[in-house]
N, C-alpha and C positions, 0 to 999 in steps of 0.2 A: 352319068353315062362318058360325055367325050374325057370330064378330066379325065374317070376310072383308066381309060385306055389309054393316055396317055402318062399316067401313072406307072403303068403294066408295060406301056415302051421304055417308061426310064429309068424304070432297074433291069431291064431288058443289056439295053443301052449299056450301063454302071457296074451291074455284076459282073463276079469273076465264073468260067467253067471250074468243077474239077480240074480239069489239065490245063488250065491256065493255071491253077495257085499252084500242082505238081510240077508245073516250065518250070516256076516263080521261083520258090525253093529249092530245086536242083540247081540252079542257076548262081543263087546265095548260097550251097552248099559248097559248088566247085570256085565259086569265088572265093572265101575263106578260107579250102583247100587252099591256096592255088598264094594266097593272100599270108599264110600259118607258115608257107619251104620256105615266103618270100623269105617274111621275116627268121629263120631261122640259118635261113644263110646271109644274111646282111650281119648276124651278128659274131656266126662263125667269125664269116670275112673282119671285126672287128675284133675278136680276139686272137684272129691270128698275124694282123698286123700290133695288137698289142703284145706279139712272145715275139714280131721279128725284131722293134723297138725293144725292146728288154736289150733284147740280142745285141745290136746297132750298139745299145748307152753299152753294155760291157767292154766292148769292142772297145770305142771311142774315153768311159773310163780306165780300161787298161795301159790305150795305146798314153793317155795324157798322163799317168804315172809314170812310165819312163820318158814323157819329153819334162816331168818337173826330176825325177829323181836320176833318169839315164842308165836304169834299173831295171827288165820287168819282176813285177809284184810274185812273184813266181820261192820255192826255195833254192839256195842253193843246188846246183848237178851240170851234168856236160850230155845231157839229151833234150828236148822240146817236153814241155813240159803239161801235163795232160787234166783235167780233173771230167771223169766225169758224169753219165748221170743215175747216177748209182746209191743208196743207201749208205754207202762205206765212201764215199767222198762226202756224206753234209763236211765234215771236219772241215776239208778243204776249202769247202765251195763260202763255209763261214768266212775261216781265214783270209780269202782274196773279196768278198762284197763288201768284206767287217773295212777292210782300210780301204776299200777304195770310199766306202759310204762317209773318211775320217776315221776311224774307228770312232762309228756306231752300230750295235745292235739295230738294222732297220726292223730288226720283227718286236723289239721292244721298248727303240731312241737309248737305248742305256752306252753305257761306256762300252767299248773293248778293250782289251787287253791284249795288244795285239804281243809272236812271238815267233812265227818263223819269217810272216814277214813282216814290214814294219811301213806302218805313215809317222815319219816323226816329226811332220810341220803339220799332220794332220786337217791334210785339202780335202773336203771331199768332190773327186773325181766324179761321184754317181749319187745319185739320188734313185730310193725308191719304198714306196711306204711298206707298211708293217702287211697290207695283202700281196705284197709281191713278193714276197716271200714264205719259206718254210720255216718254224719255230726254232729252226738253224743256220734260217739265216740264207737258205740254199733258194735260186730262182724258182718258184713256180711256172710251168706252162698254164697259161689261161684258159685253154683250150682241155689238159685232162683233164680229169675229175681225180679223187685222193691226194696225194700230201707227198705224189712223186716229183723228183726233182724236172725230171725231162729237157736240164740244156746241160752242153756241153764248150769245155772251152780246151787251147791249142794254146799253148804260149812258146815265141823261141827263146827257151833260155839257153841255147847251147853259140844264142847269133850268128847267126853264120847265115842268117836272109832269107831262109827258106821252115818254113812252117810243115809238116806229115814227111816228114824224109826218117826214117830210123838205119841204123847199123845191118838187122835184118830185111826181108823182101815182107815182111809186116807195116805200115807203115800208123799213123795212129790219125787216121784221120779219114768221115767217107767221101767215097768219090760218087760224089750225085747225079755225076752223068754216065754212069751206068748203068746196066741195067736192074741190076739188085746188089744189093751192099751193108758192109755191115754198119750198126752207128758208133761205133770205139774203131776199130778197128780190118781191117783192111790189107787184104798183099797190089798192089799196084793200085793203095787209096790216093787221094784227093791231099794235092800242095796247093800252098800259097806262101808269097813274097808278102801277105801283111801283114806280119810280127803275130797277131791276133788273129785267131777264128773262132768266131762260135755259131753250131750250130741249135737248134730244139727240132724234137718230136711235134708236131701239132697233132697229129691222129692220135694223142693219148697211150700207145702200146711203144716200150718199144720198140722193139721186138719189130716194129713195120718198117720195108726196105721200098717205098715207095718215096723215090721222091719227091711227088707234088705234095705231099707232105708234111715236110720240112720244112722248114725256114733257116738259111745259113748266110755268114757274110763272105764266106768267101764262093 
C-alpha cells in the first residue's frame, strides 16, 4: 500500500499537465521562429557584405590599372565613362572585367581577346570566380535573384578629377544622400573625386530608391 502511494506521488510529481506541454511547445515554436529570422538576417548581411566587397574590389582593380598604365580602362571619349546595370551593358562589363582579370573570362577561365580596352601586360588586377559573374562576365549581386547585373560603375575618363559632372543638369551618379534618387542619372546627382565609383542595389530591384538597400564606394 505504501509503495503504491509512493509510486502514485512520483508520477504526479514527474509528469506534465496538458497546459505545461502546450507552454513548452509554444516556447519552442517561438525560439525556432526567432532563430530562423535571425539566421536569415545574418545570411543577408553576409551577402550584402560580399556585394560591398565586390564593389570595392572592382574600384581598387580599376585604380590599380590606372596606376600601372597611367590611363583608365575605358574606351576613348571626352566625358566620364559609365557602365550601367542593364543587360544592354553586358558587353561593356565583359570588356572591363575580363581585362581587369588579366585577359581571362572569369565565367569560364578561358583567355579573353581585348578590343576596346587592353591589358597588354596581362596583369590580374581583379580576382573573381565563375559564381561571381554571369555568362557575360558581368558582376552579379549575391543578394539579387536571377541573372541581373545590379552593378554600376563610373570612371573619370575625361581626367578632370571629378566624377558625376556632365555638361547638362543631369549627372551620371546617384546621390545617396537625397530622399529619392535614380540609380543611373539624375539632376543634382552624386559626385566623387576618387576617379572610380561603383554602386550596386542589394534589394534585387533596379527601381529601388531606398539608399539603405545600396552599397557604394563613394
